[in-house]
Steps between C-alpha positions, in 0.01 A plus 500: 500500500700323233303423184573369152244575230428238234303541181527483124579804285188716494361364827527841666735396779716807436200726564417310819863527612488881475178512704656276766801733520269797564298318766771318695796733436736221398712505182415319179804322358469461126807342344478736203502805729785356707710434190449851366578658838824303543613578145435872551682491836801334335534240776696179454175310457379764258818467292459121483135539400583760233776280356255209470228715344743665257609153391138402442507251789267446794615646829610211723293394800793575730505863387121537543512339844785732595288799399203374703725445803644850466147645477390307809776666702338846461296641791163505318516121454516422872121471519479267203502499120305401191681303231366542147654323199737278697527206536405383150577131545552241772885518510472876554238443772730252676794743485276782626378286792858414593609864494199622701555220753860619550368852557230377738225645276316205341196559279168500683258504208492414130201679347378381160292742289314248287355595159378277216714484186234643264464805728877543509514497120235776479672706767840488331399522133233766569729731696537856368725771648493876461832617358456843661377453860556125541135411573418132437183363341371167378275472197323197657461603866565875534483661155541879446187706437631586155662222303881515510505834691596566858212621720738716707705687242357403162831359373511192280520163674781260419501122469828336603651284229547208740132509607400265220348154528813312393734676743250496784431131438874425523531695827207312654645167386833579668312594817310170502818299447734679743311713751167323550671207683574748782132472596550140615840585646356759741183296553718216635648749749153605616561860388282523188181706489300582186289797400300535178647782293178583312275798564555851632850573627363620835296183549801281420710698746236454771525124451880523513502691828239267650729206424799680649314601816345158557792284392825677564456517877452122539783445255711745695432305819605177331813666363583636846480147640716367218752779542506448878560127456776575248653753742493246782659239276767747393566596862523132594743434217703805598512385863610151393769653282618721787503199734704298250746786460527538878568125537758520224666799666497321836660190348763715328573682827532169687735368235710816517509483880610136489773583250615791716504276807709237321738768381533636853579152636773452239647837588488420874665161448772658290561758771537230770780306319870592576656698226694300247881545508647681215722310261809686626427397855463134419790280611736446216561142416877440443583383161666155471874517414578354164662158520878483407569253225811283570688395192738196546785496252611165373888437512675535166618182338887456496659567163617188311875440503681541170656181358888507445606523143707205360868571382586352173 
């Protein structure tokens, strides 16, 4: 069984989560607990989370999702899990759905513990804690027998500084703006069930288990059908991909065979031709004799006869 618990601060969903863990023997995954465990372990995710917290920043959704995925890989989560405190908004819910789909472990139930705002204010502002034994009281719903004293050990009760109307009002406003829209998100998926979170804890838990027993089996059947259809589609796509690869390989083999055949024909044709004569064996072509140039000498002109000198 794979459940996400929804509810405003003070709704008591954390208490119901612990009771569900005891009954169904599946782990509760609180993001706060996961963060602390990873930081203590010194894992890579824990180092990233610690760096963000030390810098006063929010731990990124990727880191939180990585922690959830790592927790899901442990043996005790094979039978299911209970998510408490995550997702806090629709983008986180979408990322969570995508991750769980990849793992083949989609959510089966979103359980809303619904409590009116005025009751939430009284629960949170009226909370008192024993500083010695850790017992918790509420001055409006479960007050101690003696004012401001623990019934178990007699120590003084403490009132947390952030359990005031202004701080509590701000926390509830943030919940209404960011987390409350998840109700419609999971309702649209057909996974939402609601239980009233008012009254005795045992009575609320009885309503919770009744919802789980009556609803999670039909939901599980639907999810099995969806998962089977997705598996068939994936197998079909895988077969088509394998067929395409086989066709591609066949075409490549045919092309290679054709090329090899052509190469063999060229080699065979070359082998059938007579060998070419070497240059030395080729018949030498006689060189043409150079033509003799005949020079005809012209006869020399006869010398002019000298005239006789006159005698005086």
